[in-house]
C-alpha positions as CSV (number, residue, x, y, z in Angstrom):
1,M,178.0,100.8,80.1
2,R,175.0,98.2,78.4
3,I,171.2,98.8,79.6
4,P,169.3,95.2,79.8
5,P,166.1,94.7,77.5
6,F,163.2,95.3,79.7
7,K,161.3,92.3,77.3
8,R,163.3,90.1,80.1
9,Y,161.5,91.2,82.7
10,R,157.5,92.0,81.1
11,H,156.7,89.0,82.9
12,L,158.2,89.4,86.2
13,S,155.8,92.8,86.4
14,Q,152.4,91.2,85.0
15,I,152.9,88.7,87.5
16,A,153.9,91.2,90.1
17,A,150.7,93.4,88.8
18,V,148.1,90.3,89.2
19,F,149.9,89.8,92.2
20,V,149.0,93.5,93.6
21,L,145.8,93.6,91.9
22,G,144.6,90.2,93.6
23,A,145.8,91.3,97.2
24,I,143.5,94.4,96.4
25,V,140.7,92.5,95.9
26,G,141.1,89.9,98.9
27,S,141.2,92.5,101.5
28,I,138.7,94.1,99.6
29,V,136.2,91.3,100.4
30,Y,137.4,90.9,103.6
31,N,136.5,93.5,104.6
32,V,132.8,93.4,103.3
33,V,132.9,90.1,105.5
34,F,133.9,91.6,108.6
35,Q,131.7,94.5,108.4
36,Q,128.2,92.4,107.9
37,S,129.7,90.1,110.7
38,F,130.5,93.2,112.8
39,N,127.1,94.6,111.8
40,M,124.9,90.9,113.3
41,L,126.5,91.5,116.4
42,W,126.2,95.6,116.9
43,V,122.4,94.9,115.8
44,S,122.4,91.3,118.4
45,N,123.9,93.8,121.3
46,Q,121.7,95.9,120.4
47,E,119.0,94.0,121.0
48,L,120.0,92.1,124.2
49,E,121.0,96.1,125.9
50,A,116.8,97.3,125.3
51,Q,116.2,93.6,127.0
52,V,118.8,93.2,130.0
53,Q,117.5,97.0,130.6
54,Q,113.7,96.0,130.6
55,Y,114.5,92.7,132.9
56,E,116.5,94.8,135.1
57,D,113.1,97.9,135.2
58,D,110.8,94.3,135.6
59,I,112.7,93.4,138.6
60,K,112.4,96.6,140.1
61,T,108.6,96.8,140.1
62,L,108.3,93.2,140.8
63,K,110.3,93.4,144.4
64,K,108.5,96.8,144.9
65,Y,105.3,95.6,144.4
66,R,105.1,92.1,145.3
67,Y,102.5,91.4,147.7
68,Q,100.4,94.4,146.0
69,Q,98.4,92.4,143.0
70,T,96.5,94.7,141.8
71,V,99.4,97.6,140.5
72,I,100.8,97.1,136.6
73,K,104.1,95.7,137.5
74,E,105.5,95.1,133.7
75,I,104.7,96.8,130.5
76,K,105.5,95.1,126.9
77,I,105.9,96.8,123.6
78,R,105.3,95.8,120.6
79,T,105.3,96.7,117.3
80,E,103.0,96.0,114.4
81,Q,104.9,94.2,111.3
82,Q,104.8,96.8,107.9
83,D,105.0,95.6,104.4
84,P,108.8,97.3,104.1
85,P,110.3,96.4,107.2
86,L,111.7,98.5,109.3
87,D,115.3,97.9,110.5
88,P,115.9,96.1,113.6
89,V,118.0,98.9,115.1
90,V,115.0,101.1,114.8
91,D,112.6,99.2,116.3
92,K,114.6,98.7,118.9
93,S,115.8,102.4,120.0
94,I,111.8,103.2,119.4
95,V,110.8,100.5,121.7
96,V,113.0,101.6,124.6
97,Q,112.1,105.3,124.1
98,L,108.6,104.5,124.2
99,R,109.2,102.4,127.2
100,D,110.8,105.1,129.0
101,D,107.7,107.7,128.6
102,L,105.5,104.7,129.9
103,S,107.5,104.5,132.6
104,E,105.3,106.4,134.5
105,L,102.3,103.6,134.5
106,R,104.6,101.4,136.7
107,G,102.9,101.0,139.7
108,K,99.5,102.1,139.1
109,S,96.3,100.7,139.6
110,V,94.3,98.6,137.4
111,F,91.2,99.2,138.4
112,E,92.0,102.8,136.2
113,I,93.5,101.8,134.0
114,D,90.9,103.4,131.2
115,T,92.1,106.7,132.9
116,Y,95.4,105.8,132.3
117,S,94.5,104.7,128.6
118,K,93.2,107.6,127.7
119,F,95.9,109.8,128.9
120,V,98.4,107.4,127.5
121,R,96.9,107.8,124.1
122,A,96.8,111.6,124.0
123,L,100.2,111.6,125.2
124,L,101.5,109.4,122.3
125,D,99.2,108.9,119.4
126,K,100.7,110.7,116.3
127,K,104.1,111.1,118.5
128,I,107.6,111.7,116.5
129,Y,110.4,109.6,117.7
130,K,113.6,110.4,115.8
131,V,116.0,107.8,115.7
132,R,119.6,108.2,113.6
133,D,118.4,111.8,112.2
134,K,115.2,110.4,110.9
135,E,111.3,110.9,111.9
136,Y,109.1,108.2,112.5
137,T,105.0,108.7,113.8
138,I,103.7,105.8,116.1
139,E,100.0,104.6,116.6
140,I,99.3,102.8,119.6
141,K,96.7,100.1,118.6
142,T,95.9,97.6,121.4
143,M,96.5,98.1,125.2
144,L,95.1,94.5,127.5
145,L,95.9,94.6,131.2
146,M,96.3,90.9,132.6
147,E,97.3,90.2,135.6
148,G,100.3,92.9,136.6
149,M,101.5,93.4,132.6
150,L,100.6,96.0,130.3
151,Q,100.4,94.9,126.8
152,I,100.5,97.8,124.1
153,W,100.9,97.3,120.5
154,V,102.0,99.8,118.2
155,D,102.6,100.5,114.6
156,V,105.6,103.1,113.9
157,R,105.3,104.8,110.7
158,P,108.1,106.3,109.1
159,V,107.5,110.6,108.8
160,P,107.1,111.3,105.1
161,V,109.6,113.9,104.4
162,R,108.2,117.8,103.3
163,N,110.1,119.1,100.3
164,P,109.6,123.1,100.9
């Protein structure tokens, strides 16, 4: 029995190796593009969910207190920009948690805002929120009440990691 020489098939094996390598590189590039677009979609979805929740709370409060002019109807929370900007998902998550903490102020009289502001500052100043296994602290910078809308500007900073 005669064995054919493998020199004849070396060229075909190189072509097959280049084809398999191209398929692997192509699948890696496709996976990177897919993951990036999916991440952008997920971030956008998180932002839209937070907005929907805010709008639902505002609608419920506005319906409940539509005939009362001197109550807090809406609460808007704004975060101040930092030099290394926070991840948008972390920022939105902290705003949602903070809005839940401040939901007790809805429907309260605007004439007693100084009492509420002292209460809010005592309750939330230097409070630590945990998002994605990282801790963040907030500091209230400004509170502004105008026409039933309470706007609060906060500064969000990551808590430094302590080494034991």
